[in-house]
N, C-alpha and C positions, 0 to 999 in steps of 0.2 A: 401354434400359440399355446402357452401353458395356462392352466386354470389358476386363477387367483383365489377363487372361492367356489364351493360347490354346495348346493342344497336341493332339497326335494319340495315340491309344492303339490298338495292334493288339489284336484280339480273335480268338483262335484259334477257327476255326469260324464266325466272323462273328456278326452280331446283326441282328435285325429289331426295331426299337424298338417299333413298333405291336403286334406279337405279344407281346412281353415285357410291355408295359404292360397288355394286355388279359388276361394270364394269371392275374390274381387274386392277385398277390403284393405289389404296391406300390400305394399309394393317393394319392400326392401328385405324380405326374408330370403336368405341364400341357402339353397339345398346343400347339405353336406352328409352324404350317405343317408342314414335313417334319421338324421337330425337336421336342424336348421340353425344357421348363424343369423342372429338378429341384432342390428344396431338400433338402439333407442335410448333416450334419456341420458345421452353422453356416455353410454356403456355399450359393450359388445358382449353378447352372451351366446352360448351354444345350448340348444334346448332339444331334448329327446323325450319321447313318450316313456312312461314308467308307471306300472301298477296303479292305474287310476289317477294319474297326474303326470307331472313332468320332472325330469332331472334337469337342473339348470347349472351351467358352468359359467362363471364370470371370466371372460378372456381379456378384459382391459384393466389397466391400472386405475384405481379409483381417483377421481379429481380431489376428493377429500376422504378422510377415513370414515367409512360407513360400516356399521356393525351388520352382521348377517341377518338379524331380525328385520332391520330397516330395508335391506336389499330384498328380502323375501316379501315384505309388504308391497314394495314397488311393483314387483313382478306378479304378485298375486292379483293386484288390481288390474294389471295389464291383461292378464288371462281370465279375468272375471271369475276368480276362484270360488267365490261365495255362492254363486248361482247354480242350482242343480238343473242342468240342461236335460237330464233324463226325464224329469217331471214335465218340462216344457214340450218335449217330443210326444208326450201323451195327450196334449191338448186338442189336436185336430178332431173334429167331429167324425165319428166312425162312418157316417154317410158320405163324407168327403174323401173319396178314394184317392184323388190326386194329391191333396195336402198330406194325407196319412202316409202315402208312399214317399212323398218328398221329405217329410220329417224323418221317416225311418232311414231313407237313403242318406240324409244329412247328419246322421248320428256322428258326433265328434266335432262338428263345427261349433265354434264359440265366437262370440263377438269380442274382438280385441279392442281394448280401451287405449287408443293411441294418443300421442301428443296432438292437441287440437290444431295448432298452427300447421304442423306437418301434414295432418289429414286434409286441411283446407287446401293447401297448395297442391298436394298430390291429386286431389279430386278436380281441381281446376285444370290441371294438366290432362286428366283422364278423358276429357271431353273429345269424343270422336277419335280416340286412339285405341289401338290394341293394347292388351296388358304388357306384352314384351316391349312395345314402343314407350309405354308409360314408364316402365322400369328403367329403360335406357335414359330417358330424359331426367328422371329423378336422380339417378346416379351422377349424371353430368352436372346437375345443379349442386349436388353435395360436394363433388370434387372441385368445382369452380369456386364455390362460395363458403363451403363448410370447413371445419378443421378436423384433423385426424383425431380419432378417439385415442386417448392416451395409451401407449403401449401397443398400438395396432397400426395397420396400414389402411384401415377402413375409416371413411369420413362420416362425421356426424351430420345430421340435417342442419342446414344453416338457420340461424336466428333471423328475425325480421331485419335487424340492423345489418347483418352480414349479407342477406339476400338483396336488400335495396341498393347495395353498392354496385351490383352488377350492371354494366352498361347494356344498352339495347342489343349491341353486337354480341356481347357475352351471353345474354339470355337466348338470343337467336341460335347461337352455336350449341345450345343445349337441346335443340330440336323442338322448340316450343311453338313455333309458328305464331299465329295470331294470339295465342295465349300469353305471350311474353309481356304485353302491356298490362294484362290482367294481373299477372303475378307481381310485376314491379309495383303497380299501384297498391295492391293488397299489402305487400311488404312495407310500403311507406306508411300506410294507415296504421299498421300494428307498431311500427317503429316510432311513430309519433305519439303512441299511447292512446289513440282514439278508441281502439278496441284492445282488449287483452283477454286472456283465458279466464281470469277471475271474474271479470265483468260479464262475459258471455255465459259462463257457467251459472250465474245467478238468475238468468232469464228463464221463463217457462218455455215450453216447446215452441209455441206459436211465435213468441217474441224472438226467440233464438233464430228460427227460420227466417223471419222477416228482416232481422238485423244482418244476417249473413247475406241475404239476397240484395241488400243495399250496396254490397261490394261489386265492383265492375267484373262482369264475367261469371257471376255466381247466380245460376238459375235454381229452380226448385229442386232438381235432382241433386246437384252438387251440394246445395244447402242441407238437404235431408241426409245425404251420405256423410257429410261432415258432422252433423248433429248425432247421427247414429254411431259412427265409428270414432269420432274425436271428443264427443261429450257424453257418450254412453246413454243416449236417449232411446231406450230399447223399444219404445212403442211406435217409432217413426218407420215409415214404409216407403223407402225410395223406389221410384218407378223408372226403369229404363225401357228400351224397346223390347227386350226379352221378357221382362216382367209383364209389360202390357200385353204382349202376345199370350202369355199364360192366363192373364186375367180375362182377356177377350174369349179365350177358348173354354175356360172352366167356370168363370164367374160373371158372365155377361158384362165384362168390362170393369167391374168394381169389386175389390176384395172386401169381405165382411169383417172390417176392422173391429167392430163391437164384440165379436166372438173371442178375439185373441188378445185383447187388452190385458196387461200392459206389455205384451211381448210380440207385437206385430213385426217389429224389425227382425226378430229371430225367424219368424215364419217367412219373411221376405228372403232371408238368406237360404233357407231350405229350398224355396222355389227357385231362386237364382242358381243354386248348385245343381238342382234336379233337371233344369230345363235342357241341359246338354245331353241328358240321357233319353229324351223323348224322341 
């Protein structure tokens, strides 16, 4: 695919694309040599690391004419360009060897600011599934309900209206199992306008978590992951079995959230990525 537009984005504190992709927050990045192909916001881009930031190539035809400055703003927000992660990596207490090592090991991981509806659906899918299985189900949903991104053969993530049209059999064919009914009901709630990104974005952290948990199949972990990765609530600390094991081993079961406000979610990502090296 030919590039439609190219630009550079500086990322304070840098980025490691491989570490970020493997940190369990996004499920549609496609490895392409040293770069990644990323479908998001109705666009397809190729991203590679470059001198303290990224080089980004737009590979899709714009749905409407968008100037380079606006494109750069969209993707700068996606990669959390304004936050200096090098300063956050220095936050761990020197007496906390485990977290200090996790933060050092996690250098280059950034929190990706994803589309909130896509994040919610993908984390509903993620329950009790391996990352490869999650990715397969997500791609099947996109191919079944989504539309091709203009000028490419890659499918965009479906809107609530598109997703709710899938029958039970079509959803089951995407490998969703018991999650199919959760996803159908969630898509219908959003399609009816009962919830939308603007309304949810206006809620504080506690209200956002509570509102997300009112949806069928959304427990505390899925709600926290959605809030962290889809609404950029960086102080939230999702806990899965791996995180809990680390907390039980190093913190008597409870992480000292008061020490790392407002960046507990970033600390959680460092711990999540580091747990595989222990």
